[in-house]
TORPA-4810 file (N, C-alpha, C, O; in nm, 3 decimals):
<nodes>
NODE_1_-0.164_0.380_-1.380_-0.256_0.395_-1.315_-0.200_0.511_-1.194_-0.079_0.526_-1.180_X
NODE_2_-0.330_0.612_-1.084_-0.204_0.614_-1.022_-0.141_0.598_-0.894_-0.151_0.484_-0.850_X
NODE_3_-0.073_0.686_-0.815_-0.031_0.631_-0.703_-0.066_0.598_-0.600_-0.113_0.693_-0.536_X
NODE_4_-0.068_0.470_-0.531_-0.088_0.451_-0.385_-0.111_0.448_-0.252_-0.187_0.401_-0.168_X
NODE_5_0.049_0.561_-0.273_0.109_0.598_-0.190_0.118_0.778_-0.198_0.117_0.808_-0.317_X
NODE_6_0.121_0.830_-0.161_0.184_0.956_-0.109_0.321_0.980_-0.098_0.338_1.001_0.022_X
NODE_7_0.457_0.992_-0.170_0.525_1.006_-0.059_0.592_1.063_-0.020_0.698_1.021_0.027_X
NODE_8_0.536_1.263_-0.024_0.584_1.365_0.085_0.580_1.235_0.189_0.682_1.180_0.233_X
NODE_9_0.469_1.202_0.214_0.433_1.079_0.382_0.520_1.040_0.406_0.593_1.098_0.488_X
NODE_10_0.573_0.867_0.319_0.669_0.778_0.295_0.778_0.873_0.333_0.846_0.818_0.420_X
NODE_11_0.839_1.029_0.296_0.959_1.061_0.324_0.962_1.171_0.495_1.054_1.197_0.573_X
NODE_12_0.845_1.202_0.494_0.822_1.226_0.609_0.853_1.121_0.698_0.965_1.124_0.748_X
NODE_13_0.762_1.013_0.732_0.764_0.907_0.844_0.905_0.915_0.824_0.969_0.979_0.908_X
NODE_14_0.992_0.836_0.685_1.124_0.773_0.762_1.218_0.859_0.736_1.332_0.814_0.729_X
NODE_15_1.195_1.000_0.716_1.217_1.142_0.827_1.317_1.180_0.941_1.428_1.217_0.977_X
NODE_16_1.095_1.113_0.988_1.123_1.124_1.149_1.180_0.988_1.244_1.155_0.969_1.363_X
NODE_17_1.273_0.888_1.141_1.310_0.791_1.250_1.428_0.781_1.206_1.502_0.692_1.248_X
NODE_18_1.487_0.909_1.075_1.620_0.898_1.043_1.694_0.886_0.995_1.813_0.916_1.002_X
NODE_19_1.587_0.801_0.891_1.645_0.734_0.747_1.602_0.809_0.652_1.528_0.899_0.691_X
NODE_20_1.624_0.803_0.531_1.586_0.859_0.416_1.579_0.741_0.347_1.625_0.631_0.375_X
NODE_21_1.494_0.793_0.218_1.418_0.663_0.085_1.506_0.737_-0.039_1.522_0.856_-0.067_X
NODE_22_1.578_0.556_-0.131_1.564_0.590_-0.273_1.434_0.654_-0.364_1.311_0.659_-0.352_X
NODE_23_1.550_0.704_-0.475_1.323_0.666_-0.547_1.296_0.511_-0.603_1.182_0.465_-0.606_X
NODE_24_1.356_0.472_-0.626_1.314_0.378_-0.623_1.169_0.329_-0.556_1.065_0.293_-0.611_X
NODE_25_1.216_0.347_-0.379_1.055_0.247_-0.304_1.000_0.302_-0.333_0.887_0.254_-0.323_X
NODE_26_1.000_0.396_-0.374_0.810_0.443_-0.425_0.781_0.383_-0.464_0.700_0.315_-0.399_X
NODE_27_0.813_0.332_-0.626_0.746_0.197_-0.689_0.778_0.141_-0.587_0.744_0.206_-0.488_X
NODE_28_0.823_0.060_-0.569_0.837_-0.090_-0.508_0.736_-0.064_-0.346_0.710_-0.156_-0.268_X
NODE_29_0.710_0.027_-0.334_0.610_0.044_-0.253_0.456_0.031_-0.256_0.363_-0.029_-0.202_X
NODE_30_0.489_0.138_-0.366_0.331_0.122_-0.403_0.262_-0.036_-0.514_0.153_-0.083_-0.547_X
NODE_31_0.388_-0.062_-0.532_0.358_-0.262_-0.622_0.343_-0.335_-0.534_0.286_-0.436_-0.576_X
NODE_32_0.369_-0.342_-0.394_0.353_-0.375_-0.229_0.201_-0.390_-0.203_0.115_-0.476_-0.185_X
NODE_33_0.221_-0.234_-0.211_0.033_-0.214_-0.182_-0.096_-0.180_-0.285_-0.205_-0.127_-0.263_X
NODE_34_-0.038_-0.231_-0.403_-0.120_-0.236_-0.505_-0.168_-0.434_-0.514_-0.276_-0.472_-0.559_X
NODE_35_-0.018_-0.564_-0.442_-0.020_-0.635_-0.428_-0.096_-0.694_-0.284_-0.137_-0.809_-0.270_X
NODE_36_-0.102_-0.574_-0.170_-0.189_-0.641_-0.071_-0.350_-0.620_-0.133_-0.410_-0.726_-0.154_X
NODE_37_-0.394_-0.543_-0.151_-0.476_-0.479_-0.159_-0.601_-0.600_-0.332_-0.712_-0.642_-0.367_X
NODE_38_-0.459_-0.587_-0.365_-0.532_-0.699_-0.448_-0.562_-0.868_-0.393_-0.644_-0.954_-0.425_X
NODE_39_-0.452_-0.862_-0.297_-0.510_-0.982_-0.191_-0.647_-1.000_-0.132_-0.740_-1.073_-0.168_X
NODE_40_-0.638_-0.918_-0.035_-0.710_-0.845_-0.038_-0.869_-0.826_-0.076_-0.967_-0.865_-0.012_X
NODE_41_-0.864_-0.764_-0.180_-1.031_-0.834_-0.272_-1.077_-0.899_-0.323_-1.186_-0.917_-0.376_X
NODE_42_-0.993_-0.940_-0.310_-1.009_-1.157_-0.364_-1.101_-1.215_-0.287_-1.211_-1.266_-0.309_X
NODE_43_-0.969_-1.179_-0.100_-1.055_-1.237_-0.017_-1.229_-1.199_0.020_-1.325_-1.254_0.073_X
NODE_44_-1.188_-1.046_-0.058_-1.352_-1.052_-0.021_-1.491_-1.050_-0.114_-1.599_-0.995_-0.099_X
NODE_45_-1.429_-1.149_-0.233_-1.510_-1.126_-0.332_-1.514_-1.304_-0.287_-1.616_-1.365_-0.322_X
NODE_46_-1.412_-1.377_-0.217_-1.463_-1.473_-0.150_-1.565_-1.529_-0.004_-1.619_-1.628_0.044_X
NODE_47_-1.543_-1.403_0.015_-1.702_-1.358_0.164_-1.801_-1.364_0.084_-1.873_-1.457_0.121_X
NODE_48_-1.862_-1.291_-0.047_-1.865_-1.254_-0.155_-1.908_-1.121_-0.090_-2.028_-1.106_-0.113_X
NODE_49_-1.867_-1.036_-0.030_-1.875_-0.946_-0.007_-1.795_-0.822_-0.171_-1.722_-0.845_-0.268_X
NODE_50_-1.878_-0.677_-0.107_-1.838_-0.594_-0.236_-1.696_-0.467_-0.164_-1.647_-0.371_-0.224_X
NODE_51_-1.665_-0.514_-0.021_-1.654_-0.395_0.080_-1.520_-0.522_0.131_-1.539_-0.632_0.182_X
NODE_52_-1.353_-0.440_0.087_-1.260_-0.446_0.127_-1.265_-0.431_0.263_-1.288_-0.310_0.254_X
NODE_53_-1.263_-0.449_0.376_-1.260_-0.467_0.565_-1.096_-0.498_0.606_-0.997_-0.540_0.545_X
NODE_54_-1.121_-0.463_0.715_-0.982_-0.457_0.770_-0.917_-0.600_0.766_-0.808_-0.618_0.710_X
NODE_55_-0.993_-0.711_0.833_-0.908_-0.843_0.811_-0.936_-0.900_0.704_-0.960_-1.020_0.712_X
NODE_56_-0.943_-0.819_0.541_-0.943_-0.904_0.422_-0.787_-0.836_0.365_-0.750_-0.843_0.248_X
NODE_57_-0.696_-0.760_0.494_-0.581_-0.739_0.480_-0.518_-0.829_0.571_-0.395_-0.832_0.580_X
</nodes>
């Protein structure tokens, strides 16, 4: 599966905050985003929609 995050954007975001990130962060963050999207799409389905919306998050 393709990554759901942009590693360079994550690194840049953290750098601006004065932080660095480990290589393991990317996989964990990608997994967290996928889980969040899975929950959101299930909510959309329960509401009989095929479009995931902001309120599904």
